[in-house]
C-alpha angles and dihedrals in degrees: 000000000000129000118195108207134190096242089164111184123166114195130200089264087072094238115124126209104206102182147030135182125236118219115195117200089203087060093045090236124177149129127245137181133178111206115230090226146352115306130236087274137344086193092065131034141130126221120195129179143155108231133189117188122229100183136016139210102048138088107267125179125218099181128355145156126203134206129181104307093345140076141180116214146168108211152139111264123224087263089055096251123137114243142169116212129185124196090006092299090297089115103023152336137193111200128177121228087215118091129216111216107140109109092185095057131089110222122200105215122191125183117192114192116185116150093172085082117108094212108073096218090058092060097076123025131177123199129186121192093347098311127103112239108230100161100092130170091196124027116168106149130203120260119260113286092008109162121231126224086224111088092019124110092275119102113278118212133200116196097018148026130236108215141133089260107052146312098249097198122207112240109199146047133310126198138173098003123186133181115190116194118212101006133094102212134176127234090261088078090066104026150018140205117244111240091215104042104021089229119147107237136189122246130183115269108237103182135092125286104208125222099313102023123124143188119213117186091161087224097129107081098168097113109205119179116234095011140091092252122105136051097330095054112139114230097182094103 
């Protein structure tokens, strides 16, 4: 189901990402976790991951959480745009005009969700390779203090969605994945631009994770049935 791979890439920041995980849609591969309780906040969180696409032209979920008849998800659309939906787009959706169709590229994707903000456009922000994406084909934002299904007590998924419509598996690689509960951060917490090359580079996140946050470097490949060991091991502490 999972294949850890030495996708070694050392960036100008000096920080080396030694491993990634490959999720194959044909193998129905994904991660899931059901939090034991409510997090620090399901009104404010930050998701950061390095993503390399394996196939194009289909809906593929990065992170999601469903409830009866509804779901919240960050995903690639069938048109290869990046989008964040809540309540299955019944309530809202933010979709980029930009498309992501380079299967050889690593994209650093950051979702910042903070519905405590009074300005609607500050409640959902998408960043790619350190820059906020402001060119949007759809921009319907959640109401102030709207609670997300992500970081609630419902099951959270990475690499698929569990809804009445479809599973929408991710096909590609994930690396250096962080979920920070209760904070609205910027990409500078997870990366930096080289002053000499201008390349956006990963750096190790050094902040706190909150109640339900996690850090997945996919570096432990000792798969052990029924335990926390293996590719999904949380290194946030």
